[in-house]
ChimeraX commands (.cxc) that place a marker at each C-alpha (Angstrom):
marker #1 position 68.05,25.16,254.55 radius 0.5
marker #1 position 71.10,22.77,253.72 radius 0.5
marker #1 position 69.59,22.56,250.12 radius 0.5
marker #1 position 68.03,25.52,249.35 radius 0.5
marker #1 position 71.85,27.18,249.86 radius 0.5
marker #1 position 73.30,24.69,247.98 radius 0.5
marker #1 position 70.23,25.67,244.96 radius 0.5
marker #1 position 71.07,29.01,245.24 radius 0.5
marker #1 position 74.96,28.69,245.26 radius 0.5
marker #1 position 74.28,26.71,241.82 radius 0.5
marker #1 position 72.49,29.05,239.96 radius 0.5
marker #1 position 74.90,31.63,240.91 radius 0.5
marker #1 position 77.54,29.55,239.89 radius 0.5
marker #1 position 75.76,28.42,236.05 radius 0.5
marker #1 position 74.62,32.37,235.57 radius 0.5
marker #1 position 78.50,32.75,236.60 radius 0.5
marker #1 position 79.74,30.91,233.92 radius 0.5
marker #1 position 77.16,31.79,231.47 radius 0.5
marker #1 position 77.37,35.44,231.35 radius 0.5
marker #1 position 81.11,35.69,231.73 radius 0.5
marker #1 position 81.99,32.76,228.41 radius 0.5
marker #1 position 83.33,34.67,225.91 radius 0.5
marker #1 position 81.71,33.53,221.65 radius 0.5
marker #1 position 82.38,29.89,220.92 radius 0.5
marker #1 position 85.34,30.64,218.35 radius 0.5
marker #1 position 84.55,28.60,215.94 radius 0.5
marker #1 position 81.55,30.13,215.38 radius 0.5
marker #1 position 82.71,33.66,215.43 radius 0.5
marker #1 position 84.58,33.03,212.83 radius 0.5
marker #1 position 82.71,30.94,210.75 radius 0.5
marker #1 position 80.65,34.38,210.50 radius 0.5
marker #1 position 83.49,36.72,210.62 radius 0.5
marker #1 position 85.09,34.93,207.03 radius 0.5
marker #1 position 81.27,34.81,205.73 radius 0.5
marker #1 position 81.26,38.58,206.35 radius 0.5
marker #1 position 84.92,38.46,204.35 radius 0.5
marker #1 position 87.42,38.67,206.75 radius 0.5
marker #1 position 90.41,36.59,206.81 radius 0.5
marker #1 position 93.39,35.72,209.56 radius 0.5
marker #1 position 90.55,36.03,212.29 radius 0.5
marker #1 position 91.60,36.20,215.87 radius 0.5
marker #1 position 89.30,35.59,218.54 radius 0.5
marker #1 position 90.51,37.35,221.81 radius 0.5
marker #1 position 89.29,38.00,225.34 radius 0.5
marker #1 position 85.88,38.54,226.25 radius 0.5
marker #1 position 84.27,41.55,225.76 radius 0.5
marker #1 position 82.60,43.72,228.56 radius 0.5
marker #1 position 81.55,46.84,226.12 radius 0.5
marker #1 position 80.27,46.34,222.27 radius 0.5
marker #1 position 76.94,44.38,222.34 radius 0.5
marker #1 position 73.73,44.43,223.23 radius 0.5
marker #1 position 71.04,44.11,226.81 radius 0.5
marker #1 position 70.41,40.87,225.75 radius 0.5
marker #1 position 73.86,39.31,224.01 radius 0.5
marker #1 position 75.25,37.18,227.19 radius 0.5
marker #1 position 78.72,36.52,225.37 radius 0.5
marker #1 position 80.81,38.59,223.29 radius 0.5
marker #1 position 84.34,38.34,222.41 radius 0.5
marker #1 position 86.72,40.80,220.44 radius 0.5
marker #1 position 88.56,39.77,217.86 radius 0.5
marker #1 position 90.94,41.12,214.81 radius 0.5
marker #1 position 90.64,39.95,211.17 radius 0.5
marker #1 position 91.51,41.29,207.76 radius 0.5
marker #1 position 89.14,43.06,205.76 radius 0.5
marker #1 position 88.17,42.49,202.35 radius 0.5
marker #1 position 90.47,44.93,200.91 radius 0.5
marker #1 position 93.41,43.90,202.60 radius 0.5
marker #1 position 93.07,46.67,206.12 radius 0.5
marker #1 position 93.17,45.61,209.42 radius 0.5
marker #1 position 89.26,44.71,211.26 radius 0.5
marker #1 position 88.74,44.41,214.47 radius 0.5
marker #1 position 85.91,45.20,216.70 radius 0.5
marker #1 position 83.23,42.73,219.17 radius 0.5
marker #1 position 81.58,39.78,217.91 radius 0.5
marker #1 position 77.93,38.65,220.44 radius 0.5
marker #1 position 75.42,35.82,220.52 radius 0.5
marker #1 position 73.33,34.82,222.96 radius 0.5
marker #1 position 71.47,31.43,223.89 radius 0.5
marker #1 position 69.17,30.44,220.72 radius 0.5
marker #1 position 70.68,33.56,219.16 radius 0.5
marker #1 position 73.09,33.42,216.15 radius 0.5
marker #1 position 76.16,35.52,216.24 radius 0.5
marker #1 position 75.74,39.36,215.45 radius 0.5
marker #1 position 78.95,41.18,214.59 radius 0.5
marker #1 position 79.79,45.13,215.53 radius 0.5
marker #1 position 82.71,47.05,214.10 radius 0.5
marker #1 position 84.90,48.94,216.08 radius 0.5
marker link #1:1,2 radius 0.2
marker link #1:2,3 radius 0.2
marker link #1:3,4 radius 0.2
marker link #1:4,5 radius 0.2
marker link #1:5,6 radius 0.2
marker link #1:6,7 radius 0.2
marker link #1:7,8 radius 0.2
marker link #1:8,9 radius 0.2
marker link #1:9,10 radius 0.2
marker link #1:10,11 radius 0.2
marker link #1:11,12 radius 0.2
marker link #1:12,13 radius 0.2
marker link #1:13,14 radius 0.2
marker link #1:14,15 radius 0.2
marker link #1:15,16 radius 0.2
marker link #1:16,17 radius 0.2
marker link #1:17,18 radius 0.2
marker link #1:18,19 radius 0.2
marker link #1:19,20 radius 0.2
marker link #1:20,21 radius 0.2
marker link #1:21,22 radius 0.2
marker link #1:22,23 radius 0.2
marker link #1:23,24 radius 0.2
marker link #1:24,25 radius 0.2
marker link #1:25,26 radius 0.2
marker link #1:26,27 radius 0.2
marker link #1:27,28 radius 0.2
marker link #1:28,29 radius 0.2
marker link #1:29,30 radius 0.2
marker link #1:30,31 radius 0.2
marker link #1:31,32 radius 0.2
marker link #1:32,33 radius 0.2
marker link #1:33,34 radius 0.2
marker link #1:34,35 radius 0.2
marker link #1:35,36 radius 0.2
marker link #1:36,37 radius 0.2
marker link #1:37,38 radius 0.2
marker link #1:38,39 radius 0.2
marker link #1:39,40 radius 0.2
marker link #1:40,41 radius 0.2
marker link #1:41,42 radius 0.2
marker link #1:42,43 radius 0.2
marker link #1:43,44 radius 0.2
marker link #1:44,45 radius 0.2
marker link #1:45,46 radius 0.2
marker link #1:46,47 radius 0.2
marker link #1:47,48 radius 0.2
marker link #1:48,49 radius 0.2
marker link #1:49,50 radius 0.2
marker link #1:50,51 radius 0.2
marker link #1:51,52 radius 0.2
marker link #1:52,53 radius 0.2
marker link #1:53,54 radius 0.2
marker link #1:54,55 radius 0.2
marker link #1:55,56 radius 0.2
marker link #1:56,57 radius 0.2
marker link #1:57,58 radius 0.2
marker link #1:58,59 radius 0.2
marker link #1:59,60 radius 0.2
marker link #1:60,61 radius 0.2
marker link #1:61,62 radius 0.2
marker link #1:62,63 radius 0.2
marker link #1:63,64 radius 0.2
marker link #1:64,65 radius 0.2
marker link #1:65,66 radius 0.2
marker link #1:66,67 radius 0.2
marker link #1:67,68 radius 0.2
marker link #1:68,69 radius 0.2
marker link #1:69,70 radius 0.2
marker link #1:70,71 radius 0.2
marker link #1:71,72 radius 0.2
marker link #1:72,73 radius 0.2
marker link #1:73,74 radius 0.2
marker link #1:74,75 radius 0.2
marker link #1:75,76 radius 0.2
marker link #1:76,77 radius 0.2
marker link #1:77,78 radius 0.2
marker link #1:78,79 radius 0.2
marker link #1:79,80 radius 0.2
marker link #1:80,81 radius 0.2
marker link #1:81,82 radius 0.2
marker link #1:82,83 radius 0.2
marker link #1:83,84 radius 0.2
marker link #1:84,85 radius 0.2
marker link #1:85,86 radius 0.2
marker link #1:86,87 radius 0.2
view
C-alpha cells in the first residue's frame, strides 16, 4: 500500500512539474529570432493561447522586423518544436 502511494505521489508531482513549466527560453528566443523578432524577452508561464497538445507555454515580448513592438505566446510540447502565436 505504501509503495503504491509513493508511486502515485511521484507521478502526480512529475506531471505537475512538466505541465507548469514554461518553454525553454533559449529555444524560444532562437525561434523568435528566426522569425525576425529581436530584443526578445521571455515572460512567465502563459495559461492561455496554446493548443491542447501543448504542455509548455510562455509569454514573450520583442521588436518586430518593422520596428514595432510584438507580443504573444510561444508554445511547445514533448517531442515537438516551438509554435509562435502572436497577440
